C-alpha positions in Angstrom: 51.0 16.2 -6.0 48.1 18.6 -6.0 47.7 21.5 -3.7 45.5 19.8 -1.1 47.8 16.8 -0.9 50.9 19.1 -0.4 49.1 21.0 2.3 48.2 17.8 4.2 51.8 16.5 3.8 53.2 19.8 5.2 50.7 19.7 8.1 51.8 16.1 9.0 55.5 17.2 9.0 54.7 20.0 11.4 53.0 17.7 14.0 55.1 17.1 17.1 56.9 13.8 17.5 55.2 11.8 20.2 56.0 8.5 21.8 54.5 5.5 19.9 53.1 3.0 22.4 52.9 0.4 19.6 56.7 0.2 19.4 58.5 0.2 22.7 58.7 -1.4 26.1 59.0 0.1 29.6 60.6 -1.4 32.6 59.8 0.9 35.6 61.0 0.2 39.1 59.3 1.8 42.1 62.5 2.6 43.9 64.5 0.8 46.6 66.4 -2.3 45.4 66.2 -2.9 41.6 64.8 -6.4 41.1 67.4 -8.6 39.4 64.7 -10.0 37.1 63.6 -6.5 36.1 67.1 -5.4 35.2 67.7 -8.5 33.3 64.5 -8.0 31.4 65.6 -4.4 30.6 68.9 -5.6 29.2 67.1 -8.4 27.2 64.6 -6.0 25.7 67.4 -3.6 24.7 69.0 -6.4 22.7 71.2 -8.2 25.1 74.6 -7.5 26.7 76.2 -6.1 23.6 73.3 -3.6 22.9 74.0 0.1 23.4 72.4 1.5 26.5 72.4 5.1 27.7 71.8 6.2 31.3 70.2 9.5 32.2 71.4 10.6 35.7 69.7 14.0 35.6 67.3 13.5 38.5 70.2 12.7 40.9 72.4 15.2 42.6 74.8 12.5 43.9 78.3 12.9 42.6 78.8 9.1 42.1 75.6 8.5 40.1 77.5 8.0 36.8 80.0 5.7 38.4 77.2 3.7 40.1 75.3 3.0 36.9 78.4 2.3 34.9 79.3 -0.3 37.4 75.8 -1.6 37.6 75.4 -2.3 33.9 79.0 -3.3 33.2 79.9 -5.4 36.2 76.5 -6.7 37.5 74.8 -7.2 34.1 77.7 -7.7 31.7 76.6 -4.9 29.4 79.6 -3.9 27.2 78.2 -0.6 25.7 77.0 1.8 28.3 77.1 5.6 28.0 76.1 7.9 30.9 74.6 11.2 29.5 75.9 14.1 31.6 72.7 16.2 31.3 72.0 18.8 33.9 70.6 21.6 31.8 68.5 22.1 28.7 71.7 23.2 26.9 73.2 19.8 27.7 70.2 18.0 26.3 70.7 19.7 22.9 74.4 18.8 22.6 75.0 17.0 19.3 77.3 14.3 20.9 74.7 13.4 23.5 71.9 13.4 20.8 74.1 11.0 18.7 74.7 8.7 21.6 71.0 8.5 22.3 70.1 7.9 18.7 72.2 4.7 18.6 70.9 3.4 21.8 68.5 0.5 22.2 67.8 1.1 25.9 67.5 4.3 28.0 67.5 4.2 31.8 66.6 7.1 34.1 68.1 7.3 37.6 66.2 8.2 40.7 66.3 11.6 42.4 63.9 14.5 41.7 61.7 14.1 38.6 61.3 17.8 38.1 65.1 18.0 37.3 64.4 15.6 34.4 61.6 17.7 32.9 63.5 21.0 33.3 66.4 19.7 31.4 64.7 17.4 28.8 61.4 18.9 27.9 61.4 19.9 24.2 65.0 18.9 23.8 66.8 17.1 20.9 67.8 14.3 23.3 64.2 13.7 24.2 63.3 13.5 20.6 66.0 10.9 20.1 64.6 8.9 23.0 61.2 9.0 21.4 62.8 7.5 18.2 64.4 4.8 20.3 61.1 3.9 21.8 59.2 4.0 18.5 61.8 1.6 17.0 60.9 -1.0 19.6 63.6 0.0 22.2 63.1 0.0 25.9 62.8 2.9 28.4 63.6 2.1 32.0 63.8 4.0 35.3 63.6 3.8 39.0 61.9 6.1 41.5 61.9 9.6 39.9 62.9 7.9 36.7 59.6 6.0 36.9 57.5 9.0 38.0 58.5 11.1 35.0 57.1 8.6 32.5 53.5 9.7 32.9 51.9 12.4 30.8 50.6 13.8 34.0 53.6 13.6 36.4 53.3 13.8 40.2 56.2 16.1 41.3 56.4 15.2 44.9 55.1 18.6 46.1 51.8 19.0 48.0 49.9 17.9 51.1 49.8 14.1 51.1 48.0 13.7 54.4 44.6 14.6 52.8 42.4 13.6 49.9 41.5 17.0 48.6 41.3 18.9 45.3 44.6 20.6 44.3 46.6 18.9 47.1 49.0 17.3 44.6 51.2 19.2 42.2 51.2 17.9 38.6 53.6 18.7 35.8 53.6 17.5 32.2 55.8 14.4 32.2 57.7 12.6 29.4 54.6 10.7 28.3 56.1 7.3 27.5 53.3 5.6 29.4 49.9 5.6 27.8 48.4 9.0 28.2 45.6 7.8 30.5 48.0 6.4 33.1 49.5 8.2 36.1 52.2 6.3 37.9 53.6 6.8 41.4 56.6 5.1 43.1 57.7 3.9 46.6 54.0 3.4 46.8 53.3 1.0 49.7 56.5 1.5 51.6 55.9 5.3 51.8 52.1 5.1 52.1 51.4 7.3 49.0 47.9 6.2 48.4 46.4 9.6 49.4 48.2 11.5 46.8 47.5 9.1 43.9 43.8 8.9 44.9 43.6 12.7 45.0 45.0 12.8 41.5 42.6 10.1 40.2 39.5 11.7 41.8 40.5 15.0 40.2 41.1 13.3 36.8 38.7 10.2 36.9 39.5 9.4 33.2 43.0 8.4 34.3 44.2 5.1 35.8 46.4 5.3 38.8 49.3 2.8 39.1 51.3 2.8 42.3 54.5 0.7 42.1 56.1 -0.3 45.4 59.8 -0.4 46.3 61.8 -3.5 45.1 59.2 -4.0 42.4 58.8 -3.1 38.8 56.3 -3.1 36.0 57.2 -4.3 32.5 54.8 -2.4 30.2 54.6 -4.2 26.8 53.7 -2.6 23.4 50.1 -3.9 23.7 49.6 -1.8 26.8 49.6 -4.8 29.2 52.1 -4.9 32.1 53.5 -7.6 34.3 54.6 -7.1 37.9 58.2 -8.2 38.6 60.0 -8.2 42.0 59.3 -8.5 45.7 56.2 -6.5 46.4 52.9 -5.3 44.9 51.4 -2.8 42.5 48.2 -1.0 43.4 45.8 0.3 40.8 42.9 2.9 41.2 40.3 3.1 38.6 37.6 5.9 39.0 36.1 5.7 35.5 32.4 5.3 35.7 32.3 5.9 39.4 30.6 8.9 41.1 32.9 11.6 42.3 32.0 14.3 44.7 33.5 17.4 46.2 32.6 19.2 49.4 33.9 22.7 49.9 35.5 23.6 53.2 35.6 27.2 54.5 39.2 28.5 54.0 40.4 25.1 52.7 40.5 23.0 49.5 37.4 20.9 48.7 37.3 17.4 50.2 37.1 14.7 47.5 34.9 11.7 47.6 33.9 8.8 45.4 31.5 5.9 45.2 32.2 2.8 43.2 36.0 3.2 42.5 37.7 0.0 41.7 41.0 -1.0 43.3 43.3 -3.8 42.3 46.4 -5.1 44.2 48.6 -7.1 41.8 51.2 -9.6 43.1 54.5 -10.5 41.5 53.9 -12.5 38.3 50.4 -11.0 37.7 49.5 -8.9 34.7 47.1 -6.1 33.9 45.6 -4.7 30.7 45.9 -0.9 30.8 43.5 -0.4 27.8 40.9 -2.8 29.2 41.5 -1.7 32.8 41.3 -5.2 34.0 43.7 -7.9 35.5 44.7 -10.7 33.2 44.7 -14.4 33.9 47.9 -15.8 35.2 48.4 -17.7 31.9 49.0 -14.3 30.2 52.1 -13.8 32.3 55.2 -13.9 30.1 58.0 -14.5 32.6 56.6 -17.5 34.2 55.4 -16.5 37.7 56.7 -14.5 40.7 60.2 -13.2 40.8 
């Protein structure tokens, strides 16, 4: 091995380990009730009822979260190998036993709550590195509510003024990034009328695609970067790429944001969407056979 080859090899080793969208699946619930078909799909993609699954309850402050998810997977879905990771701090997320439990998993499911708690504990941790390995091996990442919001590279925290469409009105953090890096996801979308905040983000970052998942509804994101809607309600998509964005300054206030030519899609259960091509897919592309 010559000097140049060795230097290139060392540089590759030094690169950060990122999620590989060619490998894994995502099953992301918008909050509310977890659609039965979505949870069954999560278990199926993990490898079935005997597959090892870990649950990340970090976002929740409820004392019974671990008990709830253990019962959900064991009793309601017949999963025989479930481990709840008691991660509250960054120190927890570097514990060797929790890293080992994550490494052997085929599915990782994030609870609801506050997505900033997830990032404070997991960002840069050994457990997160193990989750990226699970995903790259073709495993499945799932979540609901905050456990869905954290999957974007640009994560909506829940802080800000959501009654306006203005520059800087929505707080963004760096999320886990399991979704493709041009996608921003929001949850409880139609039920809690969160269009203003996602539109504000997309107008400020028009290269991104906004995906709003309603309650009682999930998206199954496949390795080819297409997703299918599963559940009882809809998914809204905002696409500002190629549109004309504008900003008008207000005295003593943030700039109003405007746009001409933005595309919006409302997908129903059973419909699919191509995140790379930014277009809905014919119903024949649907993999689960229609509305759930």
